[in-house]
N, C-alpha and C positions, 0 to 999 in steps of 0.2 A: 354420581360425585366423588371427584379424586383425591386421593391420601394428602395428607398435607406433607407427609415425605417425598412423595411423587412431586409434592407444587415445587418441593425445595429442590428435588433435581431438574425443573423444567424451567423454573427461575435461573438455576445456576449455569445452565444450559445456554438458557437466550442469551446471558450477562456473557458466556465467554465466545459466542457464537459474533454478537454483534462488536468486542473486540479482535478478533478475527476479519469483519469486514471493516475496520477500522483500518487496520495492517491492511490492507488489502485498496485501502482507499490513499493512502500513503504510497502505496507501492505503485500506484496510478498518479500521480501527481509528479511522481518523477521519471515517467516514461512524457516522452515529448511530442508536442502534437504541431501544429502549424506555428503557432507563434511562442517565442522567449515566455519561461516563465520562469521565476525565481527555485520553483522545488527542483527543474531542473539539476543544480549543480549546489543544492545546498546537504545533499547527503554524501558532499565528497569529501573525503575524510586526506586532512591537512595534518605533518608533522610537524610539531611546533615547538620550541623549546623542550624539547624531548619527549614529548608526549603526541600519539596520532587523536584528532577529533574533528569530528564536523566542522565542515565552515559555516554554518551558520550560529557556533560558540565563537567564531574571530573576528567575523567580520557579517554586516549587512548586505544585503542583496535584494537589487529591484531592477526592474525591465521596464526602464520612463519609451521603450519603443517594441514594436513588434517583434523588431529581428535584432535588440540588444540586450546584453544582461550587464550590470555595474555592480562592482563587490566595490565595498567600501570597508577595508579591514580598521580596528580599529587601536590596533598597534602598526606599526608603517614597515616594521622589521618583518611585519608576515605579510608583506608584498609576495617577497619571490618562492615563498613556500605552498601560497598561495596558486600563483600560476603554475609553478613547477606541478603540484596534481589534480591542475584542471589535464593540465595536459599527459599525464602520463593516465587522466582515469578513463581513457578510452570512447570518450564520447564526439571523439571529432570534432573538438573546441579548438579555437586559435585565439588564448587569449593574449591582451595585451593592455601590458603595464606603462604608465607614465609618470610613474613617481608618486601619485597617489592616491592613486587608486587604478582598479582593475577593469576593462573593458573586454567583453566578449560577442563581438557578430556572432549572429544566431543564423548561417546561410538556410536558404529554404530546404524544404527535404524534397528531396528525391522520392519517384514515383517507387522505385526498389526500395527507398531507404523506409517508407511511411506501408510497403508490405511486411518489410522484417517489423517495426515496430509493431503492428495490430495483433501479428504471432507473438512477441513479445507479449502482448498485455492479455493477449486468450490465453498462454501459457502459466501468467498470471493468477489468473483468472479461474483457471480450473487446479490449483493448487490453493487457492482459497474454498476452492468445492470442496476439494479433497480434508483440509481442515474441517469447512463444515460436517462434511459427513463422517466426519471423526470423531467430534465432540457430539453427534448425534450416537455412533457406536456405545459412544462409554455413556451418555445418559441409559440408552437403552438397554448396556451392562446393569446399570445401578437400580434402574427398574425392574428388572427379571429380578435381579437378585434382594430386594428388597420383597416383591412378590415369596421367593418364596423362604424366605428368612422371618416374614412375620405374617405367612400364609394371607395377603389380600387377595379377596374374592377377584376371578379372571375377567369379567368384564371392565373394575377397576385399572387391573395394569393394562387391558388393551386400549380403554379410553386414555389413558396415560402416554401411552405409545402411538396414538393417532396424534396426539397435541402435539408430541414432540418431531414426528411428521409433520406434519403443516407449518409449526414453526422452522424447520429445515427447509420445508420446500419456500418460504418465507424469502427467508435470507437465502436460496440460492437464485430466484427469481430476482433479486435486489442487486446480485451480481452480476445476472445476466445482462439487467438492465443499465447498469452502472459499465461493464464490456462495449453494449449497442453505443450507448453513449461516447464513449471514448473512441472507439472505433469512428466514427462516424465525423467526430473532432480531429483526430489522426487524417484519415482521405484528405478532411476540408481541401481545398487549394488556394 
């Protein structure tokens, strides 16, 4: 049976790993697949009224068609700064400002661009796995110091480390599953 202190270390590690997984999900949403999604541009930073803020804080973004994004700012004065921010964001998108809203046609992806996006997704997935492993290392160090300071039995320490490893394996498997789905989504023509 695992000690209460070890249980709290495991619970904290699980919580932190879930946060890392949520962050990874957010990053996957920004990677473009075959169709236009609001997540593609929501994190674009816009300089407006002397401060820099994410696009989704000054406008609503929608995708009425699979190849079109529509951005409707809450303040008409934000049209030009939004347009400029999208043009300079290095996303390869060309916004069209009609005085009321911004339309962004999303061109179909070339095979080469799809492969680049898959590489980007894989790199972000590897970063997420590294974050999960760092959380595991930190928790394992906590279990080890608890074992030494509180003189816990060896089997309790090993049981805690086994549970920690299972937790780590589960989260890494979730990342791999998400990556496989995202890759299939990107490569779909």
